[in-house]
TORZAPA-702736 format. One line per 2 residues: number of its first residue (from 1); for each residue x, y negated, z of C-alpha. Coordinates in nm, 4 decimals. Example, Ala and Ser with C-alpha at 12.3 -4.5 7.8 and 13.67 -1.06 7.14 Angstrom:
<pts>
1> 1.2300 0.4500 0.7800 | 1.3670 0.1060 0.7140
</pts>
This chain:
<pts>
1> 0.0000 0.0000 0.0000 | 0.1209 -0.3531 -0.0690
3> 0.2114 -0.5423 0.2460 | 0.0823 -0.8910 0.3168
5> 0.3754 -1.1284 0.3543 | 0.3716 -1.5068 0.3760
7> 0.6680 -1.7368 0.3292 | 0.6647 -2.0345 0.5639
9> 0.9160 -2.3094 0.6387 | 0.9289 -2.5129 0.9541
11> 0.8794 -2.8888 0.9247 | 1.1806 -3.1116 0.8722
13> 1.2586 -3.3644 1.1482 | 1.2167 -3.6178 0.8634
15> 0.8602 -3.5027 0.7872 | 0.7194 -3.8523 0.8438
17> 0.9210 -3.9712 0.5400 | 0.7335 -3.7299 0.3112
19> 0.5931 -3.8498 -0.0199 | 0.2410 -3.9883 -0.0560
21> 0.0937 -4.0564 -0.3998 | -0.2860 -4.0850 -0.3966
23> -0.3505 -4.1980 -0.0373 | -0.2386 -4.4739 0.1998
25> 0.0565 -4.3881 0.4211 | -0.0268 -4.3187 0.7872
27> 0.2023 -4.2624 1.0839 | 0.2836 -3.8927 1.1229
29> 0.3386 -3.7408 1.4684 | 0.6250 -3.4991 1.3997
31> 0.5983 -3.3219 1.7364 | 0.2269 -3.2611 1.6871
33> 0.2973 -3.1454 1.3308 | 0.5350 -2.8787 1.4635
35> 0.2685 -2.7573 1.7089 | 0.0136 -2.7432 1.4258
37> 0.2572 -2.5562 1.2022 | 0.3209 -2.2981 1.4748
39> -0.0550 -2.2504 1.5207 | -0.0967 -2.2119 1.1429
41> 0.1739 -1.9434 1.1331 | 0.0149 -1.7660 1.4296
43> -0.3220 -1.7648 1.2519 | -0.1615 -1.5864 0.9566
45> -0.0004 -1.3275 1.1846 | -0.3226 -1.2738 1.3796
47> -0.4934 -1.1770 1.0549 | -0.2388 -0.9231 0.9420
49> 0.0209 -1.1294 0.7609 | 0.3920 -1.0883 0.8215
51> 0.5425 -1.4373 0.8226 | 0.8881 -1.4770 0.6711
53> 1.0610 -1.8007 0.7582 | 1.2606 -1.9611 0.4796
55> 1.5778 -2.1297 0.6059 | 1.4925 -2.4847 0.7150
57> 1.5739 -2.7771 0.4852 | 1.6024 -3.0519 0.7427
59> 1.7153 -3.3160 0.4927 | 1.4073 -3.2576 0.2741
61> 1.1048 -3.4324 0.4303 | 0.8467 -3.2373 0.2243
63> 1.0070 -2.8937 0.2616 | 0.7305 -2.7616 0.4901
65> 0.5089 -2.7563 0.1788 | 0.6798 -2.4388 0.0675
67> 0.4119 -2.3413 -0.1853 | 0.5375 -2.6093 -0.4248
69> 0.8749 -2.4388 -0.4732 | 0.7740 -2.1036 -0.6271
71> 0.4934 -1.9311 -0.8187 | 0.4387 -1.5598 -0.7587
73> 0.2770 -1.3226 -1.0065 | 0.3028 -0.9502 -0.9351
75> 0.6649 -0.9020 -0.8249 | 0.8026 -1.1979 -1.0232
77> 0.8998 -1.5206 -0.8484 | 0.9123 -1.8211 -1.0800
79> 1.1232 -2.0846 -0.9061 | 0.9664 -2.4247 -0.9613
81> 1.1341 -2.7460 -1.0689 | 0.9434 -3.0021 -0.8624
83> 0.8121 -3.3087 -1.0387 | 0.9543 -3.5321 -0.7647
85> 1.3312 -3.5280 -0.7993 | 1.3734 -3.5724 -0.4234
87> 1.2187 -3.2260 -0.3716 | 1.4428 -3.0223 -0.6019
89> 1.6903 -2.9266 -0.3279 | 1.4067 -2.7374 -0.1554
91> 1.4114 -2.4516 -0.4055 | 1.7477 -2.2909 -0.3234
93> 1.6433 -2.1531 0.0158 | 1.3169 -2.0193 -0.1260
95> 1.5031 -1.8493 -0.4110 | 1.7234 -1.6739 -0.1551
97> 1.4194 -1.5639 0.0462 | 1.2285 -1.4116 -0.2473
99> 1.5422 -1.2415 -0.3775 | 1.5908 -1.0770 -0.0361
101> 1.2358 -0.9432 -0.0641 | 1.3244 -0.7698 -0.3895
103> 1.1391 -1.0035 -0.6238 | 1.2486 -1.0495 -0.9818
105> 1.3497 -1.4148 -1.0092 | 1.2906 -1.6538 -1.3003
107> 1.3172 -2.0321 -1.3226 | 1.1519 -2.3404 -1.4675
109> 1.4186 -2.5240 -1.6670 | 1.4619 -2.8862 -1.7697
111> 1.2688 -3.0641 -1.9212 | 0.9953 -2.8652 -1.7469
113> 0.8634 -2.9875 -1.4115 | 0.6241 -2.7800 -1.2060
115> 0.4935 -2.7861 -0.8480 | 0.3498 -2.4629 -0.7125
117> 0.0532 -2.6573 -0.5749 | -0.0647 -2.6930 -0.9344
119> -0.1175 -2.3163 -0.9671 | -0.4462 -2.1418 -0.8871
121> -0.4505 -1.7654 -0.9485 | -0.7803 -1.5791 -0.9819
123> -0.7116 -1.2143 -1.0613 | -0.5037 -1.2284 -1.3813
125> -0.6044 -1.5834 -1.4765 | -0.3543 -1.8512 -1.3801
127> -0.4944 -2.2036 -1.3855 | -0.2184 -2.4626 -1.4052
129> -0.2862 -2.8280 -1.3331 | -0.1402 -3.0813 -1.5710
131> -0.0748 -3.3358 -1.3002 | 0.1745 -3.6085 -1.2267
133> 0.4101 -3.3333 -1.1081 | 0.3627 -3.0581 -1.3710
135> 0.4251 -3.1184 -1.7417 | 0.3509 -2.9387 -2.0679
137> 0.7045 -2.8009 -2.1034 | 0.6598 -2.6194 -1.7716
139> 0.3211 -2.4842 -1.8793 | 0.4884 -2.3313 -2.1861
141> 0.7574 -2.1741 -1.9674 | 0.4930 -2.0422 -1.7274
143> 0.3184 -1.8739 -2.0198 | 0.6452 -1.7222 -2.1395
145> 0.7183 -1.5825 -1.7921 | 0.3775 -1.4400 -1.7025
147> 0.1714 -1.3677 -2.0138 | 0.3890 -1.0632 -2.1029
149> 0.2948 -0.9284 -1.7569 | -0.0777 -0.9541 -1.8320
151> -0.1613 -1.3044 -1.7137 | -0.3869 -1.5509 -1.8936
153> -0.2638 -1.9078 -1.8435 | -0.5220 -2.1889 -1.8603
155> -0.4148 -2.5532 -1.8443 | -0.6531 -2.7965 -1.6709
157> -0.6291 -3.1744 -1.6243 | -0.5532 -3.3196 -1.2798
159> -0.5712 -3.6984 -1.2519 | -0.7523 -3.7741 -0.9237
161> -0.5355 -3.5857 -0.6715 | -0.1735 -3.4787 -0.6271
163> -0.2073 -3.1129 -0.7293 | -0.4694 -2.8810 -0.8762
165> -0.5058 -2.7121 -0.5373 | -0.5604 -3.0503 -0.3769
167> -0.8920 -3.0377 -0.5649 | -0.9905 -2.6699 -0.5943
169> -0.9201 -2.3230 -0.4580 | -1.1108 -1.9949 -0.4960
171> -1.3213 -1.7641 -0.2814 | -1.2607 -1.3867 -0.2758
173> -1.5137 -1.3284 -0.5570 | -1.3371 -1.5800 -0.7822
175> -1.5845 -1.8646 -0.7326 | -1.3927 -2.1920 -0.7423
177> -1.4693 -2.4369 -0.4606 | -1.4062 -2.8074 -0.4951
179> -1.5105 -3.1546 -0.3862 | -1.6696 -3.2896 -0.7042
181> -1.5367 -3.6496 -0.6901 | -1.1809 -3.5108 -0.7035
183> -1.2265 -3.2499 -0.9791 | -1.1654 -3.3665 -1.3356
185> -1.3723 -3.1003 -1.5145 | -1.5633 -2.8559 -1.2908
187> -1.7128 -2.6949 -1.6033 | -1.3711 -2.5505 -1.6934
189> -1.4265 -2.2899 -1.4213 | -1.6770 -2.0076 -1.4921
191> -1.8212 -2.0307 -1.1385 | -1.7951 -2.3514 -0.9383
193> -1.9312 -2.4267 -0.5892 | -1.9315 -2.7923 -0.4822
195> -1.8370 -2.8517 -0.1183 | -1.9207 -3.1583 0.0928
197> -1.5724 -3.2461 0.2224 | -1.2428 -3.3140 0.0497
199> -1.0491 -3.0771 0.2751 | -1.3226 -2.8163 0.2304
201> -1.1832 -2.7521 -0.1166 | -0.8893 -2.5654 0.0369
203> -0.9153 -2.2037 0.1485 | -0.6529 -1.9352 0.2032
205> -0.7835 -1.5808 0.1617 | -0.6788 -1.3916 0.4726
207> -0.8538 -1.0667 0.3756 | -1.1701 -0.9055 0.5042
209> -1.3844 -1.2059 0.4118 | -1.1859 -1.4380 0.6378
211> -1.0921 -1.7813 0.5054 | -0.8224 -1.9990 0.6596
213> -0.9506 -2.3577 0.6457 | -0.8735 -2.7002 0.7866
215> -1.0637 -2.8015 1.0989 | -1.1402 -3.1312 0.9212
217> -1.4018 -2.9550 0.7037 | -1.6704 -2.8348 0.9488
219> -1.9619 -2.8815 0.7079 | -1.7890 -2.6743 0.4419
221> -1.7033 -2.4099 0.7004 | -2.0732 -2.3877 0.7902
223> -2.1676 -2.3634 0.4217 | -1.9215 -2.0816 0.3578
225> -2.0259 -1.9012 0.6760 | -2.3863 -1.9129 0.5526
227> -2.2632 -1.7414 0.2348 | -2.1191 -1.4552 0.4392
229> -1.7579 -1.5635 0.4757 | -1.5768 -1.5992 0.8072
231> -1.3925 -1.9320 0.8363 | -1.0793 -1.9431 1.0523
233> -1.0133 -2.3089 1.1334 | -0.6739 -2.4671 1.1987
235> -0.5951 -2.8309 1.2732 | -0.3442 -2.9636 1.0174
237> -0.4179 -3.3357 1.0575 | -0.0527 -3.4434 1.0416
239> 0.0041 -3.2605 0.7136 | -0.3180 -3.3997 0.5663
241> -0.1634 -3.7468 0.6119 | 0.0968 -3.6335 0.3549
243> -0.1569 -3.4881 0.1082 | -0.0940 -3.1408 0.2473
245> -0.3531 -2.8677 0.2944 | -0.3769 -2.5090 0.4202
247> -0.2612 -2.3589 0.0913 | 0.0645 -2.5513 0.0557
249> 0.2043 -2.4534 0.3968 | 0.2712 -2.0934 0.2876
251> 0.3329 -1.8722 -0.0132 | 0.1211 -1.5601 0.0111
253> 0.2787 -1.2452 -0.1348 | 0.0064 -0.9857 -0.1815
255> 0.1599 -0.7529 -0.4379 | 0.4953 -0.6641 -0.2861
257> 0.5413 -0.3161 -0.1483 | 0.6826 -0.2639 0.1980
</pts>
């Protein structure tokens, strides 16, 4: 059976210097952020995930958002080339971590730029956001890496938020959830469920119908509970100040064998 592993990376002491693009900068409490990160990691472990800590990158303020550095499909790790030049040093430690796990490693090369937060996988369909951080050259490279393995790559526009997964994620049955004012073209997704809160657009599938969600989306949690899901809420307020969400704080590896 495949084992459930999640890459995580502890916050940099310089977290408060992290990039903000689509929102106003707010003061970040770094000590509280560390407590929230530890609670997030514990929630993963409580629900059957083995957490694997990537070596810290203390000089990289955004390094806690580990999802942006790599895209996983089957046993292949595609190392990203972040759209923000200041984030490119984050990838080396992640590359080492996935290589230790036995992944086959590939890379996005210049002139391609890609952030992992622009990738939404639903079964063998990989939606890639064409955002301010991910360009067409990277989309072509993504296709070249994953289509031979059976993936279908679909490019979608992202203009209202930082990353595709800032706007949408997917439920276990493949239904895409999103906050309509932030989604460029909801009709691009075969099944779309509007949710009432911006942070309600972000779910991590823990398994067994459980959804890891931000505590800042109680109305969405109630909606999804009514649909038969089991929300698991975590407070990530300090990361939300940096356009972070529950998905970008880990890389979930579902198809690796123990």
